[in-house]
N, C-alpha and C positions, 0 to 999 in steps of 0.2 A: 535335183530332186528336192533338196532342202529348201531351195528358193520357192518351189511350188507349194511345199507343205506350209511354209511361212505365210505365203499369200493366202492360201485357203484358211489358215488359222485366223488371219486378220479379217477376212471376210466374215468369218463365223463369230466374231467378237460380239456382235449384237444379236445373235440367234440363241434361243434356249437350247442347251445341250444337257441331257440327263446326266446327273452325277453317277459315276460308275461305282466308286468305292468311298469317296469322301463323305464324312459324317456331317451332313448339312451343306449349306452353300459355301462356296469359296469366298473368304473375306478379303476384299481389296480396299485398303486404306489409301486415299489420295491426300497427300500433304500439298496444299495449294494456297494461293493468296490472291486477293483482288488487286494487289499492287505489283504483281508479277506479269510482265508482258508476254512471257512464254507459256503461261498457264492455261489460257482459254482452250487450246486443243485438248489438253488433258481433262479439263472440266467438261467439255463436250463428250469425250470418250466415256467418262464416268456416267454421264447422263444416259448414254446408250446402254451401259451395263445394267441400268435399273430395269431394263426390259427382260432381263434374264432371271429366272427363278433359281437357277443354280449358282448364282453369284450374289453376294451381299456387298455392294459398293458403298463406301462411307467417305464423305468429304470432311477432312479435318483442316480447317483454315488456321494458318500460323500467323504470328504477329511480327516476325522479324523483317518484313518488308514495309512496315508502316511508316518508317522514317522518310521514305522517298516522296511523300506528299499526299498519300491516301491511306487512312487507317482502315483496314479490312473490317467491315461491319460484323463479320461472323468469327473473327479470330479470337482464340483463347490461348493464354500462355501455356495451359496444360497440353495443348496440341503440339506446341513447339517442344515441350518437355518430353512428350511421347516420341516424337521424331528423333530427338537426341538420344533417348533411351534405346531405340532400335539401332541407331548408328553405333552406339557404344557396344551393344550386345553383338553386333555383326562385325566389329573391328573396323568400322569406317570412321575416318577422321573429320568428315564434313557432312553437312546436311544441305539440301537444295530443294527448290521447287521448279517444276512439279515432280514429285516422287511418289510412286506407288509401292506399297509394301503388301505382299500377298501372303496371307496366313501367318503373318508375323515373322516370316523367314526370308523370302526373296524380295529384292527391290529392283524395280525397273524405272527407267525414265517415263514419266507420266503419260506422254503422248505416243509412246511406242506401242501401237496396237498389236503389231505382229509378235513382239516378244511377250507382251502381256497375255495374249491368247495362248501361247505355248506354255507359259508358266501356270496359267489357270488349268489347262488340260493336264499338266503334270500332277497338280495337286488333286485333281479328280480321280487319279489312279491310285492314290495312297489309301491303303487299308486303314479304316478307322480304328482308333484306340478307345474312343469314348462314344457312348450313345447318349444323346441329349434330347429329351422330350420336354416340350413346353406347351402348356394349355392355359388359355385364359379362363379365369374364374371371376366371380363378382367381386370387384374391388381388389383383385390380386391375380397372380398367375401361378400355376403349379409347375414346378420344375423337378425333373428327375434325371439323375446322372447315374450311368452304369458303365464300369470298365468292360471293354470288349477284348482286352488282351492284358497279359501281365506287364505291369509298368513298375519302375522303381518308385519307392515312396518319395514323393516330392510335393511341393506346394503348388497346386494349380489354383488359379484365381478364376472365379466365376463373376462375370461382369455384365452389367446392364447398360446398353447404349440406346439413347433416345436421339432421334434425328427428324428433321423436317424434310419431307419429300421434295419440295421445290421452294426456293426462296429467290425472289427477283430484286435486283438492285440496279440503280443507275450510278455509275462512277463519274465523278465530276472533277477529280484531280488525279495527278500521278500519271504513270505510263499508259494507263487504259482510259484516260479521261475522255468523256463523251460516249462511252460504251454502256450498253445495257445487257445484263446477263441474267440467265436463269440457272441457278446452281442447284444441283440435285443432291439429295440425301445428306444435307448439312448437319453434322453432329452438333448437338446442343448440350448434351450431358453424358458423362461416362462415369459410372459408379461401380465399385466393387461390391458384390452382393455377399460373397463369402469365400472361404478357401476350402479346398478339398484335397485329400491325399491321394486320390486316384485309385484307392484300393477297394473300398466298399461302396455299395449303392447308396446314393444320397437323394432324399426327397425334401423339397422345401416349398412352403407357400410364401410368396413374396408380395407385399402390398404393391398395387399398381393401379393408378387412376389415369383417366384421360384417354384420348383417342389418337394421340401422337404415335407414329410408328416407332417400334423399338425392336431390339434384338438382344439375345443372350450369347455371350462368348465364353468359351473355356480355354484358358491360356496358361502356358507354362510360365510361372512367375508373372512379372508385369510386362516384360518385353520379349518373351520367348515365343515359341511356336504356338499358334492357335490350333487346338485339337478338335474343336467342334463349335458349331454355331447354329442358331435357330432364330427365326423371326417370331415375334409374338403376334399371332394372327388375331 
């Protein structure tokens, strides 16, 4: 029975499934590299996830594979730092590519569509603790946070993520030399907007220019559980 459930989950990975309880889309962060020969299947899987409204897939390219002959054109040291932060918070002693981190809590091997589908479904059943509303305004966006349950007083970080929906590159050196790839939802900037104690409703007007896709995340600390997410439409 579990085998069939897993197969069905894998088939459904590219289909839109309405979130039942989760506050906003399920956030999937893929740590990947253009210098990693095992990453393309995970990159393609992330591309498929962009078809789902109930999932927010983000590609964070890391720089620790650059030494093997090809410097990843989208890599940023802060992405490697974020992956290390998740590993430390989760008690893991190593980092690897491709790795997916779901809602800041669970990690799966990036190309494992079946396990990923099950983890996404699990998070969609979680009762939301925070309501996050985001609306675009002229030269800014309006953000409102509201607790939906009693939470301990803690520092929650409210973050703005900007990403490019598709970036194409031809790799001429390294393990993937001669390949041409289209990478989806490539993260280009990740900023902290403010902190929030999770107790009282919070409303903010945040300057925002440009047409580049973006999203807002509410996370416990810097590398803890993501409690809510919203795209800036």
